[in-house]
N, C-alpha and C positions, 0 to 999 in steps of 0.2 A: 661155605667152602672157599678155600684159597684158590689161586690160579697159578699155573705153571707156564714157563716159557723156556724152550731149549733150542739150541742151534748146533748143527754139525755141518762143516764146510771143508772143501778141498783146497781152499786158499784162505789166507787171513781175511776175515770179513768183519765189518762193524755192524752191530745189531741195533743201532740207534732207532731205525725206522720201526722195528717190531717192539722195542722196549718202550717207545713213546706211547704205543697203544696200551701195553701192559700197565705202565705207570699211571695212565689216566683211570684205569680200573681200580687203582688203589685209593679209593675214597672220593672219586668224582663221577665217573660213569659206572662204577661198581662199588660194592660195599666193603672191599678188602682194604680197610684203613688201619690195620694193626701191625704195620711194619712191612719191610720189603728187603730183598737182598739180591745180589747178582754176583756170579763168579765167572771170570774169563780165564781160559787156559792159554798159556804162552810157553811153548816148548815143554820143558819138564816141570815148569812152575805154574802158579796160578795167582791171580789177584782177585780179592773179594771186597765188596762194599755192602754194608748193612746199615739200616736205619730203622728205629722203632716208630718213626713218624710215618704218616700216610705218604705213599710215593707220589700222589698227585700234588702234594704240597711241600715235598721234601726239597730242600736246596741241593742236597747231594744228588738226588735224581735229576734235577735240572742240569747240574754240572755234567753228568754222564750223557745226557741228551746232546750236549754240545762237545763231547770229548770222544772222538772216533777211535776207541780202542779196537784193534784188529785181533781177531781170535779165530781158532778152528773149532772150538767147542765153548758154548756158553750155557749156563744154567741160571735161571732167574725165577723169582717167586714173589707174589704179593699175598699178604696174610690176612685172613679173617679169623681171629682167635676163637677157639672153642675149648682147648685144653692148654693150660699154661698162660700166665699173665702176659700182658703186652710189655715186652722188654727186649733189649738188644740181644740177650743170650737165647731168646726164644725165636728170633728171626731166622728164616731159612735163606740161602742154603747152608747146610752144616758141612764141615770139612774135617777129615782125619787123614793121617798117613797110613798106608798099607802097601807092603812090598816095594817101598821106596818111591811111591807115587802119591800125590795128593788126590784123595777121593772126595767127591762133592755129591750131596744128596738134597733133594727137595721133594716135598710130599703134600698132597692135600687129601682130606678125608679124616675119619676118626677110626681108631683101632682099639676095640674093647679088650682089655686084659693084656695088652702088649707089654706092659711093664713087669709082668710076671716072667717074661722070657729071660733066661740067664745071659749074662754078659761076661766077656773076658777082659782084656786090657782096655777096651774101648768103653768109656763111660760118658753119659750125658753131662753137659754143663748146665743146660736149662731144664725145664720141667715138661716139655712137650712129649706126647706119645710118638711123634714123628722122629725126634732125635733118638729116642730109645730104640725104635725100629731100625734106624741107620746103624747104631752101635751094635745091635744084635746081628745084622747082616754081615758087618765086617768081622765080628767075632767068629761067626760061623765060617767065613771064608778062611780066616787065619787058622782056625782050629783044624780045618781039613787040609789046607796046603800052607805049610810054613814058608814055602817059597812060591813065587808066582807060577801058576800052572799054565797049560795051553789055553788059548782064547776060547775054544769051544767048551772047555770045562767051566770057565767063568760064566759064559753065557747060560749054560744049563743050570748052574747054581743060582744065578740071579733070577732067572725065570721061575725056578721052583720056590725060592724064598718069597718072591713077589706073590706067587699063588698062595703060599701059606699065610702071608700077612693079609692078603685079600680076604681070606676066610674069617678074619677077625673084624672086618668092617670094610670101609672104602679105602682103597689103596691106589691112588694115582701117583706115579713116581717118576722122577728123573734122577739118574745116577751116572756118574762119570769118573774115570780115572785119568782123564786127559788124553787118552788114546781112543776110547770108545764112549759113546753116549748110549745108555740104556733107558728105555721108557716103558712103563707098564701102565695099562689102562684098567682101573678098577671100576670106573663108572663113566668118565668122559675124558677123551683126549683126541686130538686131531692133528694132522700134519700136512705139509705140502713141500714139494721139492721144486726148486727153481733151477732150470738149466736152459741152454740155448734151444730154440730161439726165445729170448727173453722178451717179456711184455711190460706193461705198466701195472701198478697196484695202488689201491687207495685204502687207507685205514678206515675201519669202522668207527673208532672212538675219537678220531681227530681228522681235521681237514688237511691231510698230508698225502700227496701222491708222488710216486717215484717211477721213473722210466728205467728199469733195470738194464735195458740195452745200453744205456749210457754209463752204467756203473760197473759193468762186468766184462769179462772176456768170454769167448766162445767155449772155453774149456771149464768154466766155473760151474760147480755144483754145490748148491746150498739147500739144506733141509731145515725147516722151522717146524717145531712142534709146540702146541699150545693147548690149554684147556678148552678154549673156544676160539673159533676163527678170528683172525685179527684184521683181515682185509675183506672188502665187499665184492671185488671183481676177480677173485681167483678161486679155484676149486680145491677145497680142503677135504682130505680123506679122514673119515671118522674111524677110529679103532673100535673093535668089539671088546666087550668086557673080558678080561683075562688075557688079552693079547700083550705080547712083549715085543718091542722094537729094539733092534741093534743097529746103531748108526755109526758109520765110519767114513770120514772124509765126504760127508754128504750123501753117501749111498745108504739105502735103507734095506734091512732084512727083517722079515716078520717071523716071529716064533709064535704061531697060534697056540692058544691055551691047550688044545688037545695034543699038540705036537711037541711041546716043551718037555724034555726028559725029566724024570723024577730024580731028585737028589736024596740019597740016603741020609739018615740023621747023622749029623757031624758029631764027633766025640766031644766030651765036655771041654769047653774052652780053657786054655792054659792062661794062667795069670802072668805066671812069669811072662819160503818159496819165492820165486821171482815173478810170479803172475801178479797183475795189478789187483789190489784188494777191492772188494765191492762193499755193499751194505745190504742188510735185510731188515 
């Protein structure tokens, strides 16, 4: 299984602390040695870094550990290949444009038969089942709403599509359009929210401790979501299978599996801030 890392914050925040733990799991403290990637959102744009090398040995990963990119939303992934060869085009996160926004997607798990799902203008570049699932989700959204709908409609659609994909196998997912971060638990996913009063945290995978009281202001809110807990002295909340999280500016809303509205089948797809930044 691959591992996921996501962040949502209300002030620009650097994720070097959490990314250091994830990177170690990419071939050193974990078996996820088949590539890695990370996407940072900045305003209406995003910047992404990918490498087919293990993140624990990647020079690019070392650079990012020393480069404090500040962001409100981050999506990261370390890969253990099961479908699709080890290559740059098969590394997550995957990105596409929809409704004038850059969408980013990362997944772990296996989806049997997902490549039979029809696609619209969004087509995979690589050969993973994950990228096909992402293209299918965006095709469904565009087919239903040629223009961006209300946020509640997107939330309902994402939760329903995640449920449908989860029926095909294991579907742990992070998805973002730069305004909202969506997370779905198909088997294992956990999160924590840091807010005042801030304490200290120590990584599980590396000897690194941070006193967040020295790195933040009283109004900062930062939520980190990961496949497995990254720190040893904080309380992480485990999601239930089928749960979908909606994260905006660090705030978390849970859409339980039984409460997520059903989405009707979409028609066939058409072809044609001043606060001081912290770290997590």
